C-alpha positions in Angstrom: 21.6 -233.4 -169.0 23.8 -235.9 -170.6 25.6 -238.9 -168.9 26.7 -239.0 -165.3 26.7 -235.8 -163.2 28.7 -237.2 -160.3 32.2 -237.5 -161.8 33.3 -233.9 -161.4 33.0 -233.4 -157.7 34.4 -236.6 -156.4 37.8 -235.6 -155.0 39.1 -237.0 -151.8 38.9 -234.9 -148.6 41.9 -234.7 -146.3 43.0 -233.0 -143.1 41.4 -232.6 -139.7 37.8 -233.5 -139.6 38.0 -235.4 -142.9 36.3 -238.5 -141.5 33.3 -236.4 -140.4 33.4 -234.5 -143.6 33.1 -237.7 -145.6 30.0 -238.7 -143.6 27.1 -236.4 -144.6 24.6 -238.8 -143.0 26.2 -238.1 -139.6 25.8 -234.3 -140.2 22.1 -235.0 -141.0 21.7 -237.1 -137.9 23.4 -234.4 -135.7 21.2 -231.7 -137.1 18.0 -233.7 -136.3 19.3 -234.6 -132.9 19.8 -231.0 -132.0 16.2 -230.0 -132.6 15.0 -231.2 -129.2 17.3 -228.6 -127.6 15.0 -225.9 -128.9 11.8 -227.8 -128.1 12.2 -229.0 -124.5 11.8 -225.4 -123.2 9.5 -222.8 -124.7 11.4 -220.2 -126.6 10.0 -216.8 -127.3 9.7 -215.8 -131.0 8.9 -212.4 -132.4 5.3 -212.1 -133.6 4.8 -211.9 -137.3 2.3 -211.2 -140.1 -0.7 -213.6 -140.2 0.9 -215.2 -137.2 -2.4 -216.9 -136.1 -2.3 -219.2 -139.1 -0.3 -221.8 -137.1 -2.8 -221.9 -134.3 -4.8 -224.2 -136.6 -2.3 -226.9 -135.8 -3.1 -226.6 -132.1 -6.8 -227.0 -132.9 -6.2 -229.9 -135.1 -3.9 -231.7 -132.6 -6.5 -231.3 -129.9 -9.1 -232.8 -132.1 -6.7 -235.7 -133.0 -6.0 -236.3 -129.3 -9.8 -236.6 -128.9 -9.9 -239.3 -131.6 -11.2 -237.1 -134.5 -9.8 -237.8 -138.0 -9.1 -235.0 -140.4 -11.6 -234.8 -143.3 -13.7 -237.6 -141.7 -14.6 -235.7 -138.5 -13.7 -232.1 -139.4 -13.2 -230.1 -142.6 -9.7 -229.0 -143.2 -8.2 -226.8 -145.9 -5.4 -229.2 -146.5 -4.4 -232.9 -145.9 -4.2 -234.3 -142.5 -0.6 -235.6 -142.4 0.9 -232.3 -141.2 -1.6 -232.2 -138.4 -0.7 -235.8 -137.3 3.0 -235.0 -137.4 2.5 -231.9 -135.3 0.3 -233.8 -132.8 3.0 -236.4 -132.4 5.7 -233.8 -131.8 3.4 -231.8 -129.5 3.0 -235.0 -127.4 6.7 -235.5 -127.3 7.6 -231.8 -126.7 4.6 -230.3 -124.9 6.6 -227.2 -124.1 7.9 -226.7 -127.6 6.9 -223.6 -129.4 4.0 -224.4 -131.7 5.5 -222.6 -134.7 8.7 -224.6 -134.4 6.8 -227.8 -133.9 4.6 -227.3 -136.9 7.6 -226.4 -139.1 10.1 -229.0 -138.0 7.7 -231.9 -137.5 7.9 -232.6 -141.3 11.5 -233.8 -140.8 10.0 -237.0 -139.5 9.5 -237.7 -143.1 11.9 -235.6 -145.1 15.0 -236.5 -143.0 14.8 -240.3 -143.6 14.0 -239.8 -147.3 16.9 -237.4 -147.6 19.1 -240.0 -145.8 18.2 -242.5 -148.5 19.1 -240.0 -151.2 22.4 -239.1 -149.5 23.2 -242.8 -149.0 22.9 -243.4 -152.7 24.7 -240.2 -153.9 27.7 -240.4 -151.4 28.8 -243.7 -153.0 29.8 -241.6 -156.0 30.5 -238.1 -154.6 30.6 -236.9 -151.0 30.8 -233.3 -152.3 27.5 -233.7 -154.3 25.9 -235.3 -151.2 26.8 -232.2 -149.2 25.6 -230.0 -152.1 22.2 -231.6 -151.6 22.2 -231.9 -147.9 23.2 -228.4 -146.7 20.5 -226.5 -148.7 18.0 -229.1 -147.4 18.9 -228.4 -143.8 19.0 -224.6 -144.4 15.4 -224.6 -145.8 14.1 -227.1 -143.3 15.5 -225.5 -140.2 14.7 -221.9 -140.9 10.9 -221.5 -140.8 10.6 -218.5 -143.1 8.9 -217.9 -146.4 10.5 -216.5 -149.5 7.8 -213.8 -150.0 7.5 -210.5 -148.2 4.1 -209.7 -146.6 5.0 -207.0 -144.2 7.7 -204.4 -143.8 8.5 -205.1 -140.1 10.6 -208.2 -139.4 8.9 -211.1 -137.6 8.2 -214.8 -137.5 6.5 -216.4 -140.5 3.7 -218.3 -138.8 1.7 -218.7 -142.0 1.9 -220.9 -145.1 3.5 -223.7 -143.1 2.0 -226.5 -145.2 3.2 -224.7 -148.3 6.7 -224.6 -147.0 6.4 -228.3 -146.2 5.4 -229.1 -149.7 8.4 -227.2 -151.1 10.7 -229.2 -148.8 9.2 -232.4 -149.9 9.5 -231.4 -153.5 13.2 -230.6 -152.8 13.7 -234.2 -151.6 11.8 -235.6 -154.5 13.8 -233.5 -157.0 17.1 -234.6 -155.4 16.0 -238.2 -155.8 14.8 -237.9 -159.4 17.9 -236.0 -160.5 20.7 -237.8 -158.6 19.6 -241.2 -157.2 20.7 -244.1 -159.4 19.6 -247.2 -157.4 16.1 -248.0 -158.8 14.9 -249.5 -155.5 15.9 -246.4 -153.6 14.4 -244.2 -156.2 11.1 -246.1 -156.1 11.0 -245.8 -152.4 11.8 -242.1 -152.3 9.3 -241.3 -155.1 6.4 -243.3 -153.6 6.8 -242.0 -150.0 7.4 -238.4 -151.1 4.3 -238.5 -153.4 2.2 -239.9 -150.6 3.4 -237.2 -148.2 2.7 -234.5 -150.8 -0.9 -235.9 -151.3 -1.7 -235.8 -147.6 0.0 -232.4 -147.0 -1.6 -230.5 -149.8 -3.0 -232.0 -153.1 -1.5 -229.2 -155.2 1.9 -230.4 -154.1 1.0 -233.8 -155.5 0.3 -232.1 -158.9 3.7 -230.4 -158.8 5.3 -233.7 -157.9 3.6 -235.5 -160.8 5.1 -232.9 -163.2 8.6 -233.6 -161.8 8.1 -237.4 -162.0 6.7 -237.1 -165.6 9.7 -235.1 -166.6 12.1 -237.6 -165.0 10.2 -240.6 -166.6 10.3 -239.0 -170.1 14.0 -238.2 -169.7 14.7 -241.8 -168.7 15.8 -240.9 -165.2 12.8 -242.6 -163.6 13.0 -246.2 -164.9 9.8 -248.0 -165.7 10.3 -250.6 -163.0 10.9 -247.9 -160.4 7.8 -246.0 -161.6 5.7 -249.2 -161.4 7.0 -250.2 -158.0 6.6 -246.7 -156.7 3.0 -246.5 -158.1 2.1 -249.9 -156.5 3.4 -248.7 -153.1 1.5 -245.4 -153.5 -1.8 -246.8 -154.4 -1.5 -249.7 -151.9 -1.0 -247.2 -149.1 -3.9 -245.2 -150.2 -6.1 -248.3 -150.4 -5.1 -249.3 -146.9 -5.8 -245.9 -145.5 -9.2 -245.8 -147.1 -10.2 -249.3 -145.8 -8.9 -248.5 -142.3 -10.3 -245.0 -141.8 -12.2 -243.7 -144.9 -9.8 -240.8 -144.9 -9.0 -240.8 -148.6 -12.6 -240.5 -149.9 -13.4 -237.9 -147.2 -10.3 -236.0 -148.2 -11.3 -236.1 -151.8 -14.8 -234.8 -150.9 -13.1 -231.9 -149.0 -11.0 -231.1 -152.1 -14.0 -231.0 -154.3 -15.7 -228.6 -151.8 -12.7 -226.4 -151.9 -12.7 -226.4 -155.8 -16.3 -225.3 -155.7 -15.6 -222.5 -153.2 -12.5 -221.3 -155.1 -14.0 -221.5 -158.6 -11.7 -219.1 -160.3 -9.7 -219.2 -163.5 -6.2 -220.7 -163.3 -4.6 -218.2 -165.7 -4.8 -215.2 -163.4 -3.4 -217.3 -160.6 -0.5 -218.4 -162.7 0.2 -214.8 -163.7 0.1 -213.8 -160.1 2.5 -216.6 -159.1 4.9 -215.6 -161.9 4.7 -211.9 -160.8 5.3 -212.7 -157.1 8.3 -214.8 -158.0 9.3 -212.7 -161.0 13.1 -212.7 -160.2 13.4 -216.5 -160.0 11.1 -217.1 -163.0 13.0 -214.5 -165.1 16.4 -216.0 -164.1 15.1 -219.5 -165.0 13.9 -218.3 -168.4 17.3 -216.7 -169.2 19.1 -219.8 -168.0 16.8 -222.0 -170.1 17.4 -219.9 -173.2 21.2 -220.0 -172.6 21.0 -223.8 -172.2 18.9 -224.1 -175.3 21.4 -222.2 -177.4 24.2 -224.2 -175.9 22.5 -227.6 -176.4 20.8 -227.0 -179.7 23.2 -229.0 -181.9 22.9 -232.0 -179.5 19.1 -231.5 -179.2 18.7 -231.5 -183.0 20.9 -234.5 -183.3 18.7 -236.5 -180.8 15.6 -235.5 -182.9 17.2 -236.8 -186.1 18.1 -240.0 -184.3 14.6 -240.5 -183.1 13.2 -239.8 -186.6 15.6 -242.4 -188.1 14.9 -245.0 -185.4 11.9 -244.2 -183.2 11.7 -245.7 -179.8 11.4 -244.7 -176.1 15.2 -244.7 -175.6 15.6 -242.3 -178.5 12.7 -240.2 -177.3 14.3 -240.1 -173.8 17.4 -238.6 -175.2 15.3 -235.8 -176.7 13.7 -235.1 -173.3 16.9 -235.4 -171.3 18.0 -231.8 -172.1 18.8 -229.3 -169.3 16.5 -226.6 -170.7 13.6 -229.1 -170.8 14.2 -230.2 -167.3 14.3 -226.6 -166.2 11.0 -225.9 -168.1 9.4 -228.8 -166.3 10.5 -227.6 -162.9 9.4 -224.1 -163.5 6.0 -225.3 -164.6 5.7 -227.4 -161.5 6.6 -224.4 -159.4 4.2 -222.1 -161.0 1.3 -224.6 -160.7 2.0 -225.0 -157.0 2.6 -221.3 -156.2 -0.6 -220.3 -158.1 -2.6 -221.7 -155.1 -0.4 -220.2 -152.2 0.0 -217.5 -149.8 3.4 -217.9 -148.2 5.9 -220.6 -149.3 9.5 -221.4 -149.9 8.9 -221.0 -153.6 11.1 -222.8 -156.1 13.6 -224.2 -153.6 13.2 -227.6 -155.2 15.0 -226.2 -158.3 18.3 -226.2 -156.4 19.1 -229.9 -157.0 18.5 -229.4 -160.7 20.7 -226.4 -160.8 23.5 -228.4 -159.1 23.1 -231.1 -161.8 23.2 -228.5 -164.6 26.4 -226.9 -163.2 28.1 -230.2 -162.9 27.0 -231.4 -166.3 27.9 -228.1 -168.0 31.4 -228.0 -166.4 32.0 -231.6 -167.4 31.3 -230.7 -171.1 32.8 -227.2 -171.2 35.3 -226.9 -168.4 36.2 -223.4 -167.0 35.1 -221.6 -170.1 33.1 -218.5 -170.8 30.1 -220.6 -171.7 30.2 -222.3 -168.3 30.6 -219.0 -166.6 27.5 -217.7 -168.2 25.5 -220.7 -167.1 26.9 -220.5 -163.6 26.1 -216.8 -163.2 22.5 -217.4 -164.3 22.2 -220.5 -162.1 23.4 -218.5 -159.1 20.9 -215.8 -160.2 18.1 -218.4 -159.6 19.5 -219.8 -156.4 21.0 -217.0 -154.4 17.9 -214.7 -154.1 15.8 -217.5 -152.6 18.5 -218.4 -150.1 19.4 -214.8 -149.4 15.7 -213.8 -148.7 15.2 -216.6 -146.2 18.6 -215.8 -144.5 17.8 -212.1 -144.4 14.3 -212.7 -143.0 15.6 -215.0 -140.3 18.4 -212.5 -139.3 16.0 -209.6 -139.3 13.5 -211.4 -137.2 15.9 -212.8 -134.6 18.1 -209.7 -134.4 15.1 -207.5 -134.3 13.7 -209.5 -131.4 16.0 -207.6 -129.0 13.5 -204.7 -129.4 10.6 -206.9 -128.4 9.1 -207.7 -125.0 7.5 -211.1 -124.1 3.7 -211.0 -124.1 2.3 -211.1 -120.6 -0.3 -213.8 -120.2 -1.8 -216.3 -117.8 -3.7 -218.8 -120.0 -2.0 -219.2 -123.4 0.5 -221.9 -122.7 3.3 -222.1 -125.3 1.1 -220.3 -127.8 1.7 -217.1 -125.9 5.5 -217.3 -126.2 5.8 -214.3 -128.5 7.6 -211.0 -128.3 6.1 -207.7 -129.5 7.5 -204.2 -129.7 6.3 -201.7 -127.1 5.1 -199.2 -129.7 2.9 -201.9 -131.3 1.6 -203.1 -127.9 0.6 -199.5 -127.1 -1.1 -199.2 -130.5 -3.0 -202.4 -129.9 -4.3 -201.1 -126.6 -5.4 -197.8 -128.1 -7.1 -199.6 -131.0 -8.9 -201.8 -128.6 -10.3 -198.8 -126.7 -11.5 -197.5 -130.1 -13.0 -200.8 -131.1 -15.0 -201.0 -127.8 -16.1 -197.3 -127.8 -17.1 -197.1 -131.4 -18.2 -200.7 -132.1 -21.2 -199.7 -134.3 -18.9 -197.7 -136.6 -16.6 -200.7 -137.1 -19.6 -203.0 -137.6 -20.9 -200.7 -140.3 -17.5 -200.7 -141.9 -17.5 -204.6 -141.9 -21.0 -204.7 -143.2 -19.9 -202.5 -146.1 -17.2 -205.1 -146.9 -14.2 -203.3 -145.5 -11.6 -203.9 -142.9 -10.2 -201.3 -140.5 -6.8 -201.8 -142.3 -6.3 -203.3 -145.7 -3.5 -205.4 -144.2 -5.3 -206.0 -140.9 -4.3 -209.7 -140.5 -0.7 -208.9 -141.2 -0.6 -206.1 -138.7 1.5 -207.0 -135.7 -0.8 -205.0 -133.4 -3.8 -207.1 -134.6 -2.0 -210.3 -133.9 -0.8 -209.1 -130.5 -4.3 -207.9 -129.6 -5.8 -211.2 -130.6 -3.5 -213.0 -128.2 -4.2 -210.6 -125.4 -7.9 -210.8 -125.8 -7.7 -214.6 -126.0 -5.9 -214.6 -122.7 -8.6 -212.4 -121.2 -11.5 -214.4 -122.5 -10.1 -217.7 -121.1 -10.0 -216.0 -117.6 -13.6 -214.8 -118.2 -14.8 -218.3 -119.2 -13.3 -219.8 -116.0 -14.9 -217.0 -113.9 -18.3 -217.6 -115.6 -18.0 -221.3 -115.0 -17.2 -220.8 -111.3 -20.0 -218.2 -110.8 -22.6 -220.3 -112.5 -21.4 -223.7 -111.4 -21.2 -225.0 -115.0 -18.5 -226.5 -117.2 -18.2 -226.0 -121.0 -17.1 -229.2 -122.5 -17.2 -228.2 -126.2 -15.9 -224.8 -127.3 -16.0 -223.4 -130.8 -15.1 -219.9 -132.2 -16.8 -217.9 -134.8 -13.4 -216.8 -136.1 -10.5 -218.0 -138.2 -8.9 -220.3 -135.6 -10.0 -222.0 -132.5 -7.2 -222.9 -130.0 -9.4 -222.4 -127.0 -10.4 -226.1 -126.6 -6.6 -226.9 -126.4 -5.9 -224.0 -124.1 -8.6 -225.1 -121.7 -8.2 -228.9 -122.1 -11.7 -229.2 -123.5 -13.2 -230.5 -126.8 -13.9 -229.0 -130.2 -17.1 -230.0 -131.8 -16.9 -232.4 -134.8 -17.4 -231.3 -138.4 -16.6 -227.6 -137.8 -14.1 -226.3 -140.3 -10.6 -225.4 -139.0 -8.8 -222.6 -140.6 -12.1 -220.9 -141.1 -11.7 -218.5 -144.0 -15.4 -218.2 -145.1 -14.3 -216.9 -148.5 -12.0 -219.8 -149.3 -12.3 -222.7 -146.9 -15.7 -223.0 -145.2 -18.4 -224.8 -147.2 -22.1 -224.0 -146.6 -23.1 -225.8 -143.4 -25.0 -229.0 -144.0 -27.2 -230.9 -141.5 -24.5 -232.6 -139.5 -22.6 -229.3 -139.2 -25.7 -227.5 -138.0 -26.4 -230.2 -135.5 -22.9 -230.0 -134.2 -23.1 -226.2 -133.9 -26.5 -226.5 -132.1 -25.0 -228.9 -129.6 -21.9 -226.9 -128.7 -21.7 -225.7 -125.1 -20.0 -222.4 -125.9 -19.4 -220.5 -129.1 -17.0 -217.5 -128.9 -17.4 -214.5 -131.1 -14.6 -211.9 -131.1 -15.6 -208.3 -131.7 -12.4 -206.3 -131.6 -12.7 -205.4 -134.3 -15.7 -206.7 -136.3 -14.5 -208.0 -139.6 -16.0 -209.1 -142.9 -14.9 -212.7 -142.3 -16.4 -212.8 -138.7 -19.7 -211.4 -139.9 -19.9 -214.0 -142.7 -19.0 -216.8 -140.3 -21.7 -215.5 -137.9 -24.3 -215.5 -140.7 -23.3 -219.2 -141.4 -23.5 -220.4 -137.8 -26.0 -218.2 -136.1 -29.1 -220.0 -137.5 -28.0 -223.1 -135.7 -27.0 -221.3 -132.6 -30.0 -219.0 -132.2 -32.7 -221.5 -131.1 -30.8 -223.1 -128.2 -28.2 -220.5 -127.1 -28.3 -217.1 -125.5 -25.8 -214.4 -126.5 -23.9 -212.8 -123.6 -20.9 -210.4 -123.3 -17.9 -212.2 -121.8 -15.4 -209.4 -122.2 -15.4 -206.1 -123.9 -13.9 -207.9 -127.0 -15.7 -211.2 -126.8 -19.4 -212.2 -127.0 -20.4 -215.7 -126.4 -23.3 -218.0 -127.3 -24.1 -220.2 -124.2 -26.2 -223.3 -124.7 -29.4 -223.3 -122.7 -29.6 -225.9 -120.0 -25.8 -226.4 -119.9 -25.0 -229.0 -117.3 -23.6 -228.0 -113.9 -20.0 -228.7 -113.3 -19.3 -231.9 -111.2 
């Protein structure tokens, strides 16, 4: 990318609404200001695949309200920033839908950073400012992934922190490609990288690739990089001194690396195959740009050979096809560790810059048309997928009915189709009547359905059983004149402490996938488990993950707890000598 990219789209806007149209910051502010309208009251969303993934945020928020610190007081699969943002928004909007809260709370960070980017860019081109702003709002406001994980339309309640990383990378990319004020660029880079670190560390790695590309190409000046680096490490140092969060987080990351000790190459190939359309379009666009820019590229190499220096090297690196290669590399590295994401949305600012730069050099020519077609081939499928999924989910919600519940608060604000509710009830009857058969299946390493956690009936049944077990717990407390202060689950997620305004024990992993995100219990975990008042164990159906979690925690529970049946679908470990309720 050669020279300025802002000169092409800088025409003046006229006519009605021109004043507003020239103020993209006002549009950003209005969009953010409208969010509370959907959060003051609890809206009903259609249930979706792996929907229970966002219940983790309720567990984390409840722990944070209790004073627990992510990584310090409980093991988390990702950084704690997303949990703190959610907890803050949950405090402000207690009736807001948890899925919307967890998705939109990131705008606490991304909206101000995007405002800084827009403020810098609009000085040169309002059109480009809107070209960056409107996609940002589109991806931020529609909480949907780019990948398909189930044929039925529904809400994407999983991969939220992956979507958040992609949105942060979008802001970072917009800053690196378009911001010219070095102070603004240093601020945006430092804060975006900090947020990436404490949302998910693999996002930081992708961000480093983008920053390295911008630095080598001369778009991230040395003084901006140094100032940004100082801000980044100063913030990390302060957090470590105040809370010990950074070292605890690093220890969690090392534990996850040990648990997920697999080769990177198969994951990269998987990421490329899942996002094949985007990756192929990027490769074709990169080849086209390489052919187009080859004479200039060879000229920069000759200049560097004749007179070596960083400025001459930067001209070699500042080629559209190299920028694109860097962005695709960053995307593949990040997506290799994901299930659910807004994959490659951060390529959009670069595509905008490529189109502007190409038009400036070639005008309305066949060469520009080829580049434009391939650029749209990268961009349109991503946007179209998210728009289609949102439309299908919300239009399809007319065929759903709200879940009936008494105890689930805003977590239960979901709709499910009658046919799937009936299937869930029939399956529950089977799970209860033939429990030994399902246990044998789980012990053999199999699930009742290969896509069990994506099945809407499983997610609906989980909620219905959760509602029932909360009623059963309260009835047990009343009958036995006791009160369970600490509640844990031997399952993937534990929103019960939040549902019942109780406490979750320290040190227990949240998002408890025993194959990917639960380290072998140590002494302090075993002591915490042994002290818990009530441990819930769901049995409809028995699954491989639940059996493995039971094998991890039962040794600490067995000496001081008795196992009872609370409901047909929930067993419980009740601590011996539990204190009577006041």
